[in-house]
Every structure is written in C-alpha cells, then in structure tokens.
C-alpha positions, 0 to 999 in steps of 0.5 A: 177102161184102164186107158181112160183112167190114164187119160183122166189122170193126165187131165187131172194134172192139166196135161190136156194135150196128152190126155187128148192124145190118149183119148184118141188112142182109147177111142181107136182101141174101143172101136177095134174091140167093138166096145160101144160104151167105151167108144162113146165114153172116149168120144165124150172125153175128146169132146170135153177136151176140145172145149176151150178151158176158159169157156164158162158153163152155165149152171142155170138159175135155181128154181123153187123146185130145186129149193124144195128138193134140197130142203126135202133131202135135208129133212129126210136125214132126220127121219128114222128108218 
C-alpha cells in the first residue's frame, strides 16, 4: 500500500499527472501480486483522477431524516455512559 500513499501525496500537492502515473504503476503492481483490494483501490483512484477538476459533485439536498440524525448524534454526547 505504500505506492498508493505516494500517489495520494502527489494528489495532495496537486500533481494530478504524477499521481495518475503512479496510480497506473500501483494498479499493475497490485494486479501482478493478485491483490484484489489493492487493484480495486488503485482503479478507483485512477477514476477519481480522470474526473475533471472543475466538475461539481452534487452533495444532495438535506432531508428531515438527516436533520434528525444530526440532532441525535449531538444529544448522545450529553448522555452519561
């Protein structure tokens, strides 16, 4: 998994091209090691990097259920356990 950590570091410093190249190498490495979870993670990271930077992701509209969940989590902090 150290290869993916390096990819993420490049991604964090906005080196998307370098992160993409590293992710492709990581995918090949995980595939050659028959590491299914590693391969899937690398593929997901590659897909993330292929998404245009300016594309907005819809967070959805909050609902009453979301509000109740948030309220419940706040109230649970005050209960003695």
